[in-house]
BARO-761965 format. One record per residue (C-alpha): residue in three letters; residue number from 1; x, y, z. Coordinates in Angstrom, 1 decimal, padded with zeros to 4 digits. Example, Ala and Ser with C-alpha at 12.3 -4.5 7.8 and 13.67 -1.06 7.14 Angstrom:
! BARO-761965
> ALA / 1 / 012.3 / -004.5 / 007.8
> SER / 2 / 013.7 / -001.1 / 007.1
***
This chain:
! BARO-761965
> MET / 1 / 015.1 / 099.9 / -010.2
> THR / 2 / 015.8 / 096.3 / -011.2
> ARG / 3 / 016.2 / 093.7 / -008.3
> THR / 4 / 017.5 / 090.2 / -009.0
> LEU / 5 / 015.3 / 087.6 / -007.2
> ALA / 6 / 017.0 / 084.4 / -008.4
> THR / 7 / 019.8 / 083.2 / -010.8
> ALA / 8 / 020.2 / 079.9 / -012.6
> SER / 9 / 021.8 / 078.4 / -015.7
> TYR / 10 / 020.0 / 076.7 / -018.5
> ASP / 11 / 020.9 / 074.7 / -021.6
> GLY / 12 / 020.6 / 077.6 / -024.1
> ARG / 13 / 022.4 / 077.9 / -027.4
> ARG / 14 / 023.2 / 080.9 / -029.7
> ASN / 15 / 020.8 / 081.4 / -032.6
> PHE / 16 / 018.6 / 078.5 / -031.6
> PRO / 17 / 014.9 / 078.8 / -030.6
> PHE / 18 / 013.8 / 077.6 / -027.2
> ASN / 19 / 010.5 / 077.4 / -025.2
> VAL / 20 / 009.9 / 079.2 / -021.9
> THR / 21 / 007.0 / 078.8 / -019.5
> LEU / 22 / 006.5 / 081.2 / -016.6
> GLU / 23 / 004.2 / 080.1 / -013.8
> ASN / 24 / 003.0 / 082.7 / -011.4
> SER / 25 / 000.9 / 081.9 / -008.3
> PRO / 26 / 000.3 / 083.2 / -004.8
> THR / 27 / 002.9 / 080.8 / -003.4
> GLY / 28 / 005.7 / 081.8 / -005.7
> MET / 29 / 007.0 / 081.8 / -009.3
> ALA / 30 / 008.5 / 079.0 / -011.4
> VAL / 31 / 010.2 / 079.1 / -014.8
> VAL / 32 / 010.6 / 076.2 / -017.2
> ALA / 33 / 013.0 / 076.3 / -020.2
> ASP / 34 / 012.6 / 073.5 / -022.8
> GLY / 35 / 011.1 / 071.2 / -020.2
> GLN / 36 / 013.7 / 071.9 / -017.5
> ARG / 37 / 012.5 / 073.7 / -014.3
> ILE / 38 / 015.2 / 076.2 / -013.7
> PHE / 39 / 013.4 / 078.2 / -011.0
> GLU / 40 / 010.9 / 076.9 / -008.5
> ASN / 41 / 008.9 / 078.7 / -005.8
> VAL / 42 / 010.7 / 082.0 / -006.2
> ASP / 43 / 009.7 / 084.4 / -003.3
> GLY / 44 / 009.2 / 088.1 / -003.6
> VAL / 45 / 007.4 / 088.1 / -007.0
> ASN / 46 / 003.9 / 088.9 / -005.6
> PRO / 47 / 004.3 / 091.4 / -002.7
> GLU / 48 / 000.5 / 091.7 / -002.5
> GLN / 49 / 000.2 / 087.9 / -002.1
> PHE / 50 / -001.6 / 087.4 / -005.5
> PRO / 51 / -000.5 / 087.9 / -009.1
> GLN / 52 / -001.4 / 091.2 / -010.6
> GLY / 53 / -000.5 / 093.3 / -013.6
> GLY / 54 / -000.1 / 092.6 / -017.3
> VAL / 55 / 002.2 / 090.2 / -019.3
> GLY / 56 / 004.6 / 091.0 / -022.1
> LEU / 57 / 007.9 / 090.4 / -023.7
> ILE / 58 / 011.3 / 092.1 / -023.1
> THR / 59 / 014.9 / 092.2 / -024.4
> HIS / 60 / 018.0 / 093.8 / -023.1
> TRP / 61 / 020.5 / 094.8 / -025.9
> ALA / 62 / 019.4 / 091.8 / -028.0
> PRO / 63 / 017.4 / 091.5 / -031.3
> GLY / 64 / 015.1 / 088.9 / -029.8
> ARG / 65 / 012.3 / 087.1 / -031.7
> PHE / 66 / 009.2 / 085.6 / -030.2
> ASP / 67 / 006.5 / 083.3 / -031.5
> ASP / 68 / 003.6 / 081.0 / -030.2
> VAL / 69 / 002.9 / 083.3 / -027.2
> ARG / 70 / 000.1 / 082.0 / -025.0
> PHE / 71 / -001.4 / 083.1 / -021.7
> ASP / 72 / -004.0 / 081.7 / -019.4
> HIS / 73 / -005.1 / 081.8 / -015.8
> GLY / 74 / -004.6 / 078.2 / -015.0
> ILE / 75 / -002.3 / 077.0 / -012.2
> PHE / 76 / -000.4 / 073.8 / -012.7
> GLN / 77 / 001.7 / 072.0 / -010.0
> PRO / 78 / 003.6 / 068.8 / -010.8
> CYS / 79 / 002.7 / 065.8 / -008.7
> SER / 80 / 003.5 / 062.2 / -008.2
> ILE / 81 / 001.6 / 059.5 / -006.3
> LYS / 82 / 003.0 / 056.7 / -004.1
> PHE / 83 / 000.7 / 053.9 / -003.3
> ASP / 84 / 001.6 / 053.4 / 000.3
> THR / 85 / -001.9 / 054.0 / 001.6
> PRO / 86 / -005.3 / 052.7 / 000.4
> PRO / 87 / -007.0 / 054.7 / -002.4
> GLN / 88 / -009.5 / 057.2 / -001.2
> PRO / 89 / -013.1 / 055.9 / -001.7
> SER / 90 / -014.0 / 059.0 / -003.6
> TRP / 91 / -011.4 / 058.1 / -006.3
> ILE / 92 / -013.0 / 054.8 / -007.2
> VAL / 93 / -015.5 / 055.2 / -010.0
> SER / 94 / -016.0 / 051.4 / -010.6
> GLY / 95 / -014.4 / 048.2 / -009.7
> THR / 96 / -012.4 / 047.2 / -006.6
> TRP / 97 / -009.0 / 048.8 / -006.1
> ASN / 98 / -006.3 / 048.4 / -003.5
> THR / 99 / -002.6 / 049.3 / -002.9
> ASN / 100 / -001.4 / 046.0 / -001.7
> GLY / 101 / 002.4 / 045.5 / -002.2
> GLY / 102 / 002.9 / 049.3 / -002.8
> THR / 103 / 001.3 / 049.3 / -006.2
> LEU / 104 / -002.2 / 050.3 / -007.4
> ASN / 105 / -004.1 / 047.2 / -008.2
> ASP / 106 / -007.5 / 046.4 / -009.8
> ALA / 107 / -008.8 / 043.4 / -007.9
> SER / 108 / -012.1 / 042.8 / -009.8
> ALA / 109 / -011.3 / 042.6 / -013.5
> GLY / 110 / -014.7 / 043.9 / -014.4
> GLN / 111 / -015.9 / 045.0 / -017.8
> THR / 112 / -014.7 / 048.6 / -017.1
> ASP / 113 / -013.0 / 049.4 / -013.8
> ILE / 114 / -011.9 / 053.1 / -013.3
> ILE / 115 / -010.1 / 055.0 / -010.7
> ASP / 116 / -009.9 / 058.8 / -010.9
> LEU / 117 / -006.7 / 059.9 / -009.2
> HIS / 118 / -007.3 / 063.7 / -009.4
> CYS / 119 / -003.5 / 064.1 / -008.8
> PHE / 120 / -004.1 / 066.9 / -006.3
> GLY / 121 / -006.6 / 068.7 / -008.6
> ASN / 122 / -004.4 / 069.1 / -011.6
> SER / 123 / -005.8 / 068.6 / -015.1
> VAL / 124 / -004.4 / 067.3 / -018.4
> GLY / 125 / -005.7 / 069.1 / -021.5
> ASP / 126 / -006.2 / 072.4 / -023.3
> ASP / 127 / -007.2 / 074.3 / -020.2
> ALA / 128 / -004.7 / 072.7 / -017.7
> GLY / 129 / -002.6 / 075.9 / -017.4
> THR / 130 / 000.3 / 074.3 / -019.2
> ASN / 131 / 001.1 / 071.3 / -021.3
> ALA / 132 / 001.6 / 068.0 / -019.4
> SER / 133 / 003.3 / 064.7 / -019.3
> TYR / 134 / 001.4 / 061.9 / -017.6
> LYS / 135 / 003.6 / 058.8 / -016.8
> ALA / 136 / 003.0 / 055.5 / -015.2
> LYS / 137 / 004.2 / 051.9 / -015.1
> LEU / 138 / 001.7 / 049.3 / -016.1
> PHE / 139 / 001.4 / 045.5 / -015.7
> ASN / 140 / -001.0 / 043.1 / -017.3
> GLY / 141 / -000.8 / 039.5 / -016.2
> TYR / 142 / -003.5 / 038.3 / -018.6
> ALA / 143 / -003.0 / 036.9 / -022.1
> ASN / 144 / -006.1 / 037.6 / -024.3
> SER / 145 / -006.8 / 040.5 / -026.7
> GLY / 146 / -009.8 / 041.6 / -024.6
> ASN / 147 / -007.8 / 041.9 / -021.4
> LEU / 148 / -006.9 / 045.6 / -021.4
> VAL / 149 / -005.0 / 047.9 / -019.0
> GLY / 150 / -004.5 / 051.6 / -019.5
> LEU / 151 / -004.6 / 055.2 / -018.5
> ILE / 152 / -007.4 / 057.7 / -018.7
> PHE / 153 / -007.0 / 061.5 / -019.0
> ASN / 154 / -009.3 / 064.5 / -019.4
> TYR / 155 / -011.7 / 062.7 / -017.1
> GLN / 156 / -014.7 / 065.0 / -016.6
> ASP / 157 / -015.9 / 065.2 / -013.0
> SER / 158 / -019.5 / 065.1 / -011.7
> ASN / 159 / -019.8 / 068.9 / -011.8
> SER / 160 / -019.1 / 069.1 / -015.5
> PHE / 161 / -021.7 / 069.2 / -018.3
> TYR / 162 / -019.7 / 066.3 / -019.8
> ALA / 163 / -019.5 / 064.3 / -016.5
> GLY / 164 / -018.0 / 060.9 / -016.9
> ASP / 165 / -016.5 / 061.5 / -020.4
> TYR / 166 / -012.8 / 060.8 / -020.9
> PHE / 167 / -010.0 / 059.7 / -023.2
> GLU / 168 / -008.4 / 056.2 / -022.6
> MET / 169 / -005.1 / 054.8 / -023.8
> VAL / 170 / -005.4 / 051.0 / -023.4
> PHE / 171 / -003.1 / 048.1 / -024.1
> SER / 172 / -003.8 / 044.5 / -024.8
> PRO / 173 / -001.2 / 041.7 / -024.0
> THR / 174 / -001.1 / 040.9 / -027.7
> GLY / 175 / 000.7 / 044.1 / -028.6
> ILE / 176 / -002.2 / 046.3 / -029.7
> ALA / 177 / -002.6 / 049.8 / -028.3
> GLN / 178 / -005.9 / 051.7 / -028.7
> LEU / 179 / -006.6 / 055.3 / -028.1
> ASN / 180 / -010.3 / 055.9 / -027.6
> LYS / 181 / -012.7 / 058.7 / -026.5
> VAL / 182 / -015.7 / 057.8 / -024.3
> ILE / 183 / -018.6 / 060.2 / -024.6
> GLN / 184 / -021.9 / 059.6 / -022.7
> GLY / 185 / -020.9 / 056.0 / -022.2
> THR / 186 / -020.1 / 055.2 / -025.8
> ARG / 187 / -016.6 / 054.3 / -026.8
> TYR / 188 / -015.3 / 055.8 / -030.1
> PRO / 189 / -012.0 / 054.4 / -031.4
> VAL / 190 / -009.6 / 057.2 / -032.4
> VAL / 191 / -006.4 / 055.5 / -033.4
> THR / 192 / -004.8 / 052.0 / -033.1
> GLY / 193 / -001.1 / 051.4 / -032.7
> SER / 194 / 001.3 / 048.6 / -031.8
> TYR / 195 / 003.9 / 048.1 / -029.1
> SER / 196 / 006.4 / 045.4 / -028.3
> VAL / 197 / 006.5 / 044.3 / -024.7
> PRO / 198 / 006.7 / 040.7 / -023.4
> ARG / 199 / 003.5 / 039.4 / -021.7
> ALA / 200 / 003.4 / 039.8 / -017.9
> THR / 201 / 006.1 / 042.4 / -017.9
> TRP / 202 / 006.0 / 045.9 / -016.4
> PHE / 203 / 006.2 / 048.6 / -019.1
> ASP / 204 / 006.4 / 052.4 / -019.0
> VAL / 205 / 003.7 / 054.6 / -020.7
> GLU / 206 / 003.8 / 058.3 / -021.2
> VAL / 207 / 000.9 / 060.4 / -022.5
> LEU / 208 / 002.0 / 063.8 / -023.7
> ARG / 209 / -000.4 / 066.6 / -024.2
> SER / 210 / 000.7 / 069.7 / -026.2
> GLY / 211 / -002.2 / 072.0 / -026.7
> ILE / 212 / -004.9 / 069.7 / -028.1
> ASP / 213 / -002.3 / 067.3 / -029.5
> THR / 214 / -001.7 / 063.9 / -027.9
> SER / 215 / 001.4 / 061.7 / -028.3
> VAL / 216 / 002.1 / 058.4 / -026.5
> ARG / 217 / 005.4 / 056.6 / -025.8
> VAL / 218 / 005.9 / 053.1 / -024.6
> ASN / 219 / 009.3 / 052.4 / -023.0
> GLY / 220 / 010.5 / 055.6 / -024.6
> THR / 221 / 009.3 / 054.8 / -028.1
> PHE / 222 / 006.6 / 056.8 / -029.8
> ILE / 223 / 003.6 / 054.7 / -030.9
> ILE / 224 / 001.3 / 057.8 / -031.4
> GLY / 225 / 002.4 / 061.2 / -032.4
> HIS / 226 / 000.7 / 064.7 / -032.5
> LEU / 227 / -002.8 / 063.5 / -032.8
> PRO / 228 / -005.3 / 066.4 / -032.5
> MET / 229 / -007.9 / 065.6 / -029.7
> GLY / 230 / -009.8 / 068.7 / -028.7
> ASP / 231 / -013.1 / 067.1 / -027.9
> LEU / 232 / -012.8 / 067.4 / -024.1
> ARG / 233 / -011.5 / 070.2 / -021.9
> GLY / 234 / -008.9 / 069.5 / -019.2
> GLY / 235 / -009.8 / 067.0 / -016.6
> SER / 236 / -008.3 / 064.6 / -014.1
> ILE / 237 / -006.2 / 061.5 / -014.7
> GLY / 238 / -006.6 / 057.9 / -013.7
> MET / 239 / -006.4 / 054.3 / -014.6
> ILE / 240 / -008.8 / 051.9 / -016.4
> THR / 241 / -009.0 / 048.2 / -017.0
> HIS / 242 / -011.3 / 046.0 / -019.1
> PHE / 243 / -011.5 / 042.4 / -018.0
> ALA / 244 / -008.0 / 042.5 / -016.4
> LYS / 245 / -006.5 / 042.8 / -013.0
> GLY / 246 / -004.1 / 045.6 / -013.9
> HIS / 247 / -001.3 / 046.9 / -011.7
> TYR / 248 / 000.2 / 050.4 / -011.7
> ASP / 249 / 003.2 / 052.2 / -010.2
> ASP / 250 / 005.3 / 055.4 / -010.4
> VAL / 251 / 002.5 / 057.7 / -011.5
> SER / 252 / 003.5 / 061.3 / -012.2
> LEU / 253 / 002.1 / 064.4 / -013.8
> THR / 254 / 004.7 / 067.0 / -014.9
> ASP / 255 / 005.2 / 070.0 / -017.2
> PHE / 256 / 005.8 / 069.2 / -020.8
> VAL / 257 / 007.2 / 071.8 / -023.2
> GLU / 258 / 008.0 / 070.6 / -026.6
> ALA / 259 / 011.3 / 071.9 / -027.9
> PRO / 260 / 010.9 / 073.9 / -031.1
> SER / 261 / 012.6 / 072.9 / -034.4
> GLN / 262 / 015.4 / 075.1 / -035.5
***
């Protein structure tokens, strides 16, 4: 017998492909269609309090077609961070960080200052349970090419064989953006891009992970697109500065499902 647990509408079109992600956890089920969460925390899916059984595909009176099917056991929950309390000491890898004024601030401007936000245990990468969008607002009040502010992702914690390795997306006030990987303390340039933001101005950065691919947007404009980066497994997110007192706000980690081409 079929029992309806929830009903919602979505932006579907006839004869047009779309992406669907189903997230099933002990606390409920969620469904994402082309990046839009249409169900959230649906009760009654797991009567035994934990997911069980197989996965598959189904149609009802329709000649459906399916492609790019993936399955894993990861659990992903979106999160956002407000800087209304001081950062936890365990987050600070290097440097001096505070939340004065309701933003996250690096107060030391060291050679490399890092804060590992964890974002409630979620990861960004190829084992994160789903693809992800990592967003934040950044501010750099300095003026020279070596004064960098940026984001880190796939940061490997102390329990990992690759502890301390990460990817960084850093920005100079001269309009140069650099995507690097840091392995055993050595920084390897991956790709260089450019962006156009006036100095001493807040700007939006979004790092998109789709499988092992990385794309980056600044104020909504792509500066890096679909760059394969599979060196590190999923890890936590954070912020990094090099010789700059960077400021950060509006940090979020959400699902990202790339709409398929027709």
